[in-house]
Structure formats: structure tokens, C-alpha cells
N, C-alpha and C positions, 0 to 999 in steps of 0.2 A: 250517699256520700258526696257525690258530683253536684247534687243540687245545692248543698251548702257551699261548695267550692265555687261554684257559678254565682252565687249570690255574694259572696265575699269579693270576687272579681268585678261584679257589677258596680259594688260601692267604690271600687279603687278606680274603675275606668269610665264611670258615668258620673262624675262630680260636676255640679254647675260652675265651680271655680275653675275647672280645667277645660271648659268648653271651646275657649279660642285657641288654647293650645292643640286640642285635637283637631280643630278647624284648620290649623296650619300643616300639621301632618296629613291630614286627608287631602288637602289641596296638592301638597308635596306629591303623595302617591298617584294621584290624577295626572299630574304634569310629567312625572317619571313614565308612566304607562303611555302617555300621548306620544312622547319625543324619544324616550329611550336614552336620553342624554342628560348630562348634569344640569342643574337647575340653579340660577343665580338668585341670590337674597332679593336683589332689585326686581326680577321677573315674578318672584314669589309673592313679594309684598304687593305689585301691582294687581296680581291676579286675585288676592285678597282685599284689595282696594284698603290698604292700610299703609303705614310707614315701614320702611327697611328695619328702623330702629325698634319698633314693636316686635317684628318677626324675629329680629336677632336676640331680643330679650328671652323669647320662648326658647330660642334654640340654646342659649346659655344655660338654661335649666336642665338642658339634656346633653350632656358632654359626649355622649356616645354616637351622636350624628355624625356622619361621614362626609367628607369634603374631597374635591380634588385640589391639585396644586395651585388652581387659581381662586379657591375659596368658594367655588360652586357645590351646591349639594348633590352628592351621589346618593344619599338615602339616609333613612332613620326607620329601622324595622322591615321595610321594603327597600331594597337598593339595587343599584346597578354593579356593585361590587360582588363577585361570585362568592357563593357559600354553597353548602352541601345541598340546600333547600331551594331548587329551581321552581320559579313560577312562571308558567306561559300565560301572558295576559294581552289580548288583542294583536296578537302576531309578535309580541316582543318577548324575550326572555329576561326576567328580572329575578331577583333572588330575595329571600328572607332570612332574618337572622335566626329564626327557630321553626320548629314544625308547626306550633299553633298559629304562628303568623301566616303561614301558607292558606291556612283555613279562613283566617279573620279578615286579611286584607282585602281579598277579592269580595268578600261580604260587604265590606264597607264602600268598595268600589262599584258595587252592584253589577259585577260582570263575571263570566264564567272564567274558569281557570284550569290549567293542566299542570299538575304538581308532580315533580320528580325528586324524591330524595332517597337516603341511603340509611339502613339501620346501622348504628354505630358499632354494634357488637358482631353482627354477621356479615355486613357489608351487602346484604340483600337490597335490592331496588324496591322502594316503594312508589307506586304510582297511583295518581287520584285524579279524577275528574270531577269538578263540581260547578253548579250553577248557584245563583244567590239564594235559590230555594231549596236545593237538596244535593245530597252527596250522589252523584251519578255512578260512579264506579270507584273500586278500591282493590288494589293488587300488592301484596296478598291480602284475601279477606280476613285473616286473623290479625293484621297490624294494629298497632296501638299508638297511643301517643302520650309523651310525658308532659305534664303541666303543672304550675305551681299549686300547691296545696292549700294556698291561702291568699286572697288577693292582698292583704295587707302587706304581703312581701314585696309586691309591685311599688307600693309607696315608699317602703322602707329603702328598696335599691334606688329608687329615684332620688330620695333625699341623700343618698350615699353617691350619687353620680354614677352608678354602676348596673344599669339595667341589663345590659348586653353580657357583661362579665358574670354577674351573679344569678341572672334569671335565663336570659336567651341561650346561653351556652350549655344550658342543662335541660333543654327541651326538645326532643328527639322522636321521631317515628321509630318504633322497633317492629321486627318481623313478627312478633306475637307476644302475648302477655308472659308466656313461659320463657322467652327470651330475655324479656326485661326484667323478669324477677329479681335477679341477682343485683342488677343496677339500682332497683328501687330500695332494696334493703340497705344500699349505701347511700342513699340520698333521701333521707327522710322528709325533707321539704317540699318533696315533689310526689304526684301521684300519676297513676298510669290510667289511661281510659281507653275504651275502643274509639276509633276513630270517628264514627259516626255519632257516638254520644258526645264527644268534644264539639263536633261541627255543630250539633243542635244547640248547645249551651253557648258557644260563642256567637251563633247566629243571632240569639236573643240579645246578647249584649251589644252585638254590632248595630242591630235595629234602635236600640236605646241610645247608643252613642250618635248615630246619624240624625235622629230626632233631636238631641241635644245641641250638636253642632249646627243645625238648621236654624235654631233660635238665636246662636251666638253673634 
């Protein structure tokens, strides 16, 4: 089942038409990690060797992007604004919109990460150490992660301008599959996977997306 889920996610997240969009977000994530400060559109455009207008056009297609009071970017997917999903990267504490992002973003950045989150049902702390190559540790070992059951859902949410509200806000770490079972029965658009299985599936997508972006 998970294989078909990741194949559909791959189709949604590794589209040639969106290569420059992902290039914008990958560079934004790198800059957030490097400075741990908001990123201006001008600075991001300069780093991408393109115009501010072109970057702004991308961001307008993703209204969930976060800004400070001066119009600087706080994040998209990976953010400076605190959430329940904390991600330690290069000595800085950043945050992810959802549990799968904590696994995916460090893979795209090609750096190790220390992740701390909480099960929304029990409050149990979930702790993960990972490198771009492997999941180093997971506590509790029985922890699972919820993820969209169909990559087409990402495309639909993007078109509706509500990726975070409709997708990210329903993707969590749970203390165990047993704990997650009642939640899953009430959220048929999502599935629950062992964390390591999700990591491996997302790693394959990240590698393909990085290759796509390198050609953009």
C-alpha cells in the first residue's frame, strides 16, 4: 500500500513544470538554516539569480507562505515560526508544518537533523535523529506518522490554496499504531506508516526532486 502512496506522491512532487517552484523553496530552506532569520524576497531572488517578480509569482501560488511584518519570508513548510514539530538543523531550531516535513526537509537540505514532536492524542514526546542516508534513532520505537494517502490530494490542495490547512495540519507523529487507530478511522484521506518506512519513501522522492531542481 505504501509503495502506491509514494508513487502518487512522486507524481505530485516531482513534476518538471514545478521545478523552479521547488528551487525557490529549497533555496529558502537553505537560507533559513544558514541564518535563522527571515529572508527578504530581494535576497532570495539574488541567491537564485533571478528577478524578485519571478520569485513573487511563485509565492503567490502558495498563499500559505509565512511572512513577518516587513514582508520578509518566515517560511513555507520549514519555518522560523514555532510549531509542535521542532527540527534542529546546523545548530539552529527551526520548525515544520507537519510530521512528514521533518523527515523530508533535512533530506532535501542534505544535512542531519534532530527532531522533537509530540503525539497529538497522548502528548508523548517523539524524538528522532536522522542523516540524509538513514534514520539513526527513534523514540518511542513504535511511533508512526500520518501522511496523505494519495499524492493527488497535494495537487488539489495547492489549487485550492490550502496545503497547510487541508494537508499539513493532519499529518502527525503518534506514539504507536494502536494509539493512532481511532484517528485514522476518522480521517480516511490519510494513512499511518512506521516512521522508518515513511523516511525511506520520502528519501526516494527527495532525491528525485533534488535532481529535478538541479536542472531548473
